[in-house]
C-alpha positions as CSV (number, residue, x, y, z in Angstrom):
1,X,-42.3,-32.1,16.8
2,X,-39.8,-29.1,17.3
3,X,-39.1,-30.9,20.3
4,X,-38.0,-34.2,18.5
5,X,-35.5,-32.2,16.5
6,X,-33.4,-31.2,19.3
7,X,-31.1,-33.3,20.1
8,X,-30.0,-33.4,16.6
9,X,-29.3,-30.1,16.8
10,X,-27.6,-30.5,20.2
11,X,-25.9,-33.6,18.9
12,X,-24.7,-31.9,15.3
13,X,-21.0,-31.3,16.6
14,X,-21.0,-35.2,17.1
15,X,-21.5,-35.8,13.8
16,X,-17.9,-33.7,12.6
17,X,-15.8,-36.8,14.8
18,X,-17.5,-38.8,13.0
19,X,-14.0,-40.9,10.7
20,X,-16.5,-41.7,7.3
21,X,-20.1,-40.9,5.9
22,X,-21.1,-44.6,7.2
23,X,-20.2,-43.6,11.0
24,X,-22.8,-40.1,10.3
25,X,-25.6,-42.3,8.9
26,X,-25.0,-44.9,11.3
27,X,-25.4,-42.2,14.2
28,X,-28.3,-40.6,12.1
29,X,-30.4,-43.8,12.0
30,X,-29.6,-44.5,16.3
31,X,-30.9,-40.7,16.5
32,X,-34.0,-41.1,14.5
33,X,-35.1,-44.6,15.9
34,X,-34.7,-43.6,19.4
35,X,-36.5,-40.1,18.9
36,X,-39.1,-41.9,16.6
37,X,-39.6,-44.7,19.7
38,X,-40.4,-41.4,22.4
39,X,-42.8,-39.5,20.2
40,X,-44.6,-43.0,19.7
41,X,-44.5,-43.5,23.2
42,X,-42.1,-46.6,23.2
43,X,-39.7,-47.8,25.5
44,X,-36.8,-46.8,23.7
45,X,-34.1,-49.7,25.1
46,X,-37.0,-52.4,24.3
47,X,-37.7,-51.3,20.5
48,X,-33.6,-51.1,20.1
49,X,-33.0,-54.3,21.7
50,X,-36.1,-56.4,19.5
51,X,-34.7,-54.2,16.2
52,X,-31.2,-55.0,16.4
53,X,-32.1,-58.7,17.3
54,X,-34.6,-59.3,14.7
55,X,-33.9,-56.8,11.7
56,X,-30.7,-59.1,10.9
57,X,-32.5,-62.3,10.7
58,X,-35.1,-61.0,8.4
59,X,-35.6,-62.4,4.9
60,X,-34.9,-59.7,2.6
61,X,-36.4,-61.7,-0.3
62,X,-39.6,-62.0,1.4
63,X,-42.7,-60.5,0.1
64,X,-44.0,-57.7,2.6
65,X,-40.1,-56.7,2.9
66,X,-40.5,-52.9,3.0
67,X,-37.0,-52.0,1.1
68,X,-37.7,-54.6,-1.3
69,X,-37.3,-53.0,-5.0
70,X,-40.4,-54.3,-7.7
71,X,-39.2,-56.7,-10.1
């Protein structure tokens, strides 16, 4: 697990050059996705390609959407 955190520590200085908090959040999400694929034994490029092509087409109001708030 500590090995998966190493890229975040090494790249910490890169976050200093982000212009906005949204830039930092976007970088953190990408790093998190890449490290998760590595830990899961997936091919990072193929997974990121799938995510970036599929997620924008999902219907957020459909049942089963993981971020859907109750009510």
